[in-house]
KEZA-538244 format. One record per residue: residue in three letters; x, y, z of N, C-alpha, C in turn. Coordinates in nm, 4 decimals, padded with zeros to 6 digits. Layout:
! residues N
("ala"; (X; Y; Z); (X; Y; Z); (X; Y; Z))
...
//
This chain:
! residues 86
("met"; (00.0855; -00.1171; 00.0000); (00.0000; 00.0000; 00.0000); (00.0902; 00.1236; 00.0000))
("pro"; (00.0694; 00.2150; -00.0962); (00.1529; 00.3344; -00.1039); (00.1265; 00.4301; 00.0136))
("val"; (00.2284; 00.5076; 00.0461); (00.2183; 00.6050; 00.1554); (00.2343; 00.7446; 00.0967))
("ala"; (00.1539; 00.8388; 00.1467); (00.1639; 00.9783; 00.1038); (00.1920; 01.0631; 00.2269))
("lys"; (00.2633; 01.1738; 00.2073); (00.2925; 01.2657; 00.3171); (00.2242; 01.3982; 00.2914))
("ile"; (00.1894; 01.4654; 00.3991); (00.1300; 01.5979; 00.3892); (00.2423; 01.7004; 00.4014))
("asp"; (00.2394; 01.8057; 00.3198); (00.3450; 01.9069; 00.3294); (00.3026; 02.0205; 00.4221))
("glu"; (00.3889; 02.1201; 00.4348); (00.3644; 02.2306; 00.5282); (00.2417; 02.3147; 00.4902))
("lys"; (00.1956; 02.3045; 00.3679); (00.0760; 02.3786; 00.3252); (-00.0501; 02.2915; 00.3302))
("gly"; (-00.0372; 02.1696; 00.3821); (-00.1528; 02.0818; 00.3943); (-00.1835; 02.0008; 00.2701))
("arg"; (-00.0946; 02.0026; 00.1745); (-00.1176; 01.9294; 00.0492); (-00.0701; 01.7851; 00.0616))
("ile"; (-00.1440; 01.6973; -00.0051); (-00.1062; 01.5562; -00.0112); (-00.0889; 01.5195; -00.1582))
("leu"; (00.0229; 01.4590; -00.1898); (00.0478; 01.4133; -00.3263); (00.0042; 01.2679; -00.3353))
("leu"; (-00.0943; 01.2422; -00.4224); (-00.1356; 01.1035; -00.4418); (-00.0244; 01.0287; -00.5150))
("pro"; (00.0067; 00.9093; -00.4715); (00.1117; 00.8322; -00.5383); (00.0813; 00.8119; -00.6867))
("lys"; (00.1869; 00.8131; -00.7667); (00.1741; 00.8022; -00.9119); (00.0972; 00.6777; -00.9541))
("glu"; (00.1221; 00.5658; -00.8880); (00.0529; 00.4425; -00.9275); (-00.0990; 00.4552; -00.9108))
("ile"; (-00.1439; 00.5292; -00.8108); (-00.2877; 00.5518; -00.7913); (-00.3402; 00.6485; -00.8969))
("arg"; (-00.2653; 00.7575; -00.9219); (-00.3074; 00.8542; -01.0247); (-00.3181; 00.7873; -01.1607))
("asp"; (-00.2217; 00.7036; -01.1922); (-00.2238; 00.6333; -01.3220); (-00.3394; 00.5345; -01.3284))
("lys"; (-00.3574; 00.4560; -01.2232); (-00.4633; 00.3543; -01.2208); (-00.6005; 00.4179; -01.2347))
("met"; (-00.6203; 00.5337; -01.1712); (-00.7510; 00.6004; -01.1721); (-00.7605; 00.7070; -01.2805))
("asn"; (-00.6536; 00.7214; -01.3589); (-00.6491; 00.8212; -01.4667); (-00.6813; 00.9614; -01.4139))
("ile"; (-00.6187; 00.9975; -01.3032); (-00.6385; 01.1289; -01.2410); (-00.5438; 01.2280; -01.3067))
("lys"; (-00.6006; 01.3382; -01.3538); (-00.5237; 01.4409; -01.4235); (-00.5132; 01.5668; -01.3373))
("pro"; (-00.4083; 01.6483; -01.3581); (-00.3952; 01.7742; -01.2849); (-00.5178; 01.8631; -01.3043))
("gly"; (-00.5611; 01.9258; -01.1985); (-00.6754; 02.0155; -01.2048); (-00.8086; 01.9499; -01.1720))
("glu"; (-00.8124; 01.8166; -01.1651); (-00.9370; 01.7506; -01.1279); (-00.9714; 01.7860; -00.9838))
("glu"; (-01.1029; 01.7834; -00.9536); (-01.1482; 01.8243; -00.8213); (-01.2063; 01.7049; -00.7459))
("phe"; (-01.1925; 01.7114; -00.6123); (-01.2384; 01.6045; -00.5252); (-01.3138; 01.6622; -00.4069))
("leu"; (-01.4198; 01.5938; -00.3681); (-01.4838; 01.6234; -00.2403); (-01.4041; 01.5506; -00.1345))
("val"; (-01.3910; 01.6125; -00.0176); (-01.3165; 01.5514; 00.0916); (-01.4104; 01.5381; 00.2102))
("ala"; (-01.4243; 01.4159; 00.2620); (-01.5101; 01.3920; 00.3778); (-01.4291; 01.3209; 00.4853))
("asp"; (-01.4438; 01.3682; 00.6094); (-01.3748; 01.2987; 00.7179); (-01.4664; 01.1894; 00.7720))
("val"; (-01.4122; 01.0691; 00.7804); (-01.4860; 00.9539; 00.8306); (-01.4754; 00.9490; 00.9818))
("asp"; (-01.3553; 00.9652; 01.0308); (-01.3291; 00.9767; 01.1731); (-01.1972; 01.0518; 01.1873))
("glu"; (-01.1403; 01.0540; 01.3057); (-01.0188; 01.1346; 01.3253); (-00.8960; 01.0779; 01.2550))
("asn"; (-00.9057; 00.9578; 01.2002); (-00.7916; 00.8964; 01.1332); (-00.8162; 00.8602; 00.9866))
("ala"; (-00.9301; 00.9001; 00.9322); (-00.9603; 00.8593; 00.7948); (-01.0381; 00.9678; 00.7209))
("val"; (-01.0039; 00.9843; 00.5932); (-01.0776; 01.0743; 00.5043); (-01.1110; 00.9977; 00.3763))
("ile"; (-01.2136; 01.0458; 00.3085); (-01.2521; 00.9878; 00.1797); (-01.2410; 01.0978; 00.0750))
("leu"; (-01.1810; 01.0655; -00.0376); (-01.1750; 01.1556; -00.1521); (-01.2699; 01.1013; -00.2576))
("lys"; (-01.3552; 01.1879; -00.3125); (-01.4458; 01.1480; -00.4206); (-01.4269; 01.2439; -00.5364))
("arg"; (-01.3895; 01.1900; -00.6492); (-01.3692; 01.2728; -00.7678); (-01.5026; 01.3311; -00.8125))
("ile"; (-01.5018; 01.4602; -00.8440); (-01.6222; 01.5261; -00.8932); (-01.5877; 01.6058; -01.0180))
("asp"; (-01.6879; 01.6294; -01.0992); (-01.6725; 01.7113; -01.2187); (-01.7709; 01.8274; -01.2044))
("val"; (-01.7237; 01.9390; -01.1497); (-01.8090; 02.0537; -01.1215); (-01.8728; 02.1067; -01.2490))
("arg"; (-01.7974; 02.1158; -01.3560); (-01.8521; 02.1655; -01.4832); (-01.9696; 02.0789; -01.5282))
("lys"; (-01.9533; 01.9471; -01.5247); (-02.0606; 01.8547; -01.5643); (-02.1817; 01.8706; -01.4734))
("met"; (-02.1585; 01.8848; -01.3427); (-02.2690; 01.9030; -01.2485); (-02.3470; 02.0296; -01.2825))
("leu"; (-02.2765; 02.1382; -01.3113); (-02.3433; 02.2636; -01.3460); (-02.4176; 02.2527; -01.4784))
("glu"; (-02.3576; 02.1887; -01.5764); (-02.4245; 02.1694; -01.7051); (-02.5533; 02.0895; -01.6877))
("asp"; (-02.5490; 01.9854; -01.6041); (-02.6680; 01.9050; -01.5786); (-02.7761; 01.9879; -01.5100))
("leu"; (-02.7369; 02.0702; -01.4130); (-02.8334; 02.1559; -01.3439); (-02.8978; 02.2563; -01.4394))
("ile"; (-02.8175; 02.3142; -01.5274); (-02.8699; 02.4100; -01.6249); (-02.9712; 02.3417; -01.7170))
("glu"; (-02.9401; 02.2212; -01.7625); (-03.0332; 02.1482; -01.8485); (-03.1636; 02.1193; -01.7758))
("lys"; (-03.1546; 02.0778; -01.6498); (-03.2759; 02.0500; -01.5727); (-03.3558; 02.1778; -01.5508))
("ala"; (-03.2878; 02.2886; -01.5267); (-03.3559; 02.4158; -01.5011); (-03.4331; 02.4627; -01.6245))
("lys"; (-03.3851; 02.4287; -01.7425); (-03.4526; 02.4700; -01.8661); (-03.5928; 02.4107; -01.8772))
("ser"; (-03.6158; 02.2978; -01.8127); (-03.7461; 02.2314; -01.8243); (-03.8453; 02.2758; -01.7169))
("ile"; (-03.8067; 02.3661; -01.6290); (-03.8960; 02.4115; -01.5227); (-03.9989; 02.5092; -01.5790))
("asp"; (-04.1245; 02.4854; -01.5462); (-04.2344; 02.5739; -01.5858); (-04.2438; 02.6834; -01.4794))
("leu"; (-04.1910; 02.8026; -01.5102); (-04.1849; 02.9099; -01.4115); (-04.3223; 02.9592; -01.3692))
("glu"; (-04.4171; 02.9624; -01.4617); (-04.5531; 03.0058; -01.4259); (-04.6165; 02.9081; -01.3272))
("lys"; (-04.5979; 02.7799; -01.3513); (-04.6503; 02.6779; -01.2595); (-04.5825; 02.6908; -01.1237))
("leu"; (-04.4528; 02.7111; -01.1243); (-04.3788; 02.7268; -00.9988); (-04.4291; 02.8476; -00.9205))
("glu"; (-04.4517; 02.9596; -00.9886); (-04.5045; 03.0792; -00.9218); (-04.6411; 03.0519; -00.8609))
("arg"; (-04.7291; 02.9815; -00.9348); (-04.8617; 02.9472; -00.8824); (-04.8505; 02.8607; -00.7576))
("glu"; (-04.7626; 02.7610; -00.7636); (-04.7459; 02.6712; -00.6493); (-04.6914; 02.7457; -00.5279))
("ile"; (-04.5980; 02.8384; -00.5497); (-04.5430; 02.9173; -00.4393); (-04.6516; 03.0046; -00.3786))
("glu"; (-04.7323; 03.0682; -00.4634); (-04.8397; 03.1534; -00.4138); (-04.9423; 03.0711; -00.3354))
("glu"; (-04.9788; 02.9552; -00.3891); (-05.0752; 02.8691; -00.3207); (-05.0206; 02.8253; -00.1848))
("glu"; (-04.8961; 02.7875; -00.1792); (-04.8358; 02.7444; -00.0521); (-04.8294; 02.8602; 00.0462))
("gly"; (-04.7932; 02.9795; -00.0006); (-04.7908; 03.0980; 00.0855); (-04.9283; 03.1285; 00.1410))
("asn"; (-05.0315; 03.1183; 00.0564); (-05.1685; 03.1405; 00.1018); (-05.2109; 03.0352; 00.2037))
("arg"; (-05.1753; 02.9104; 00.1785); (-05.2095; 02.8024; 00.2719); (-05.1457; 02.8269; 00.4082))
("ile"; (-05.0191; 02.8649; 00.4093); (-04.9492; 02.8922; 00.5352); (-05.0118; 03.0113; 00.6065))
("ala"; (-05.0444; 03.1162; 00.5319); (-05.1053; 03.2354; 00.5922); (-05.2417; 03.2018; 00.6528))
("arg"; (-05.3240; 03.1215; 00.5795); (-05.4552; 03.0831; 00.6327); (-05.4408; 03.0053; 00.7626))
("arg"; (-05.3473; 02.9147; 00.7662); (-05.3258; 02.8334; 00.8869); (-05.2736; 02.9206; 01.0008))
("arg"; (-05.1791; 03.0044; 00.9700); (-05.1180; 03.0891; 01.0747); (-05.2176; 03.1885; 01.1349))
("tyr"; (-05.2990; 03.2479; 01.0490); (-05.3931; 03.3493; 01.0964); (-05.5335; 03.2924; 01.1127))
("lys"; (-05.5450; 03.1584; 01.1085); (-05.6711; 03.0891; 01.1311); (-05.7852; 03.1422; 01.0442))
("ile"; (-05.7578; 03.1471; 00.9148); (-05.8567; 03.1907; 00.8158); (-05.9095; 03.0669; 00.7463))
("ser"; (-06.0406; 03.0509; 00.7419); (-06.0977; 02.9335; 00.6766); (-06.1042; 02.9551; 00.5251))
("asp"; (-06.1067; 02.8446; 00.4510); (-06.1106; 02.8507; 00.3032); (-06.2365; 02.9102; 00.2532))
//
């Protein structure tokens, strides 16, 4: 099992054999999660792809329907809060 060291700036260099095996390229981004005080998990992410997917999904949103639903929910909450019957 390869060993990596942390430098004075907190950086960790992934061993070359792992980078090659996983085809990790410079500039790729990772989420970092701490499992416990002795373990972390790195998960490769593609922020550009995530944003592109979100933009595509947003294009299909019916804004008029969303506005109606927001207004209806606001009215429902107001009626309940101020005890107004339908």
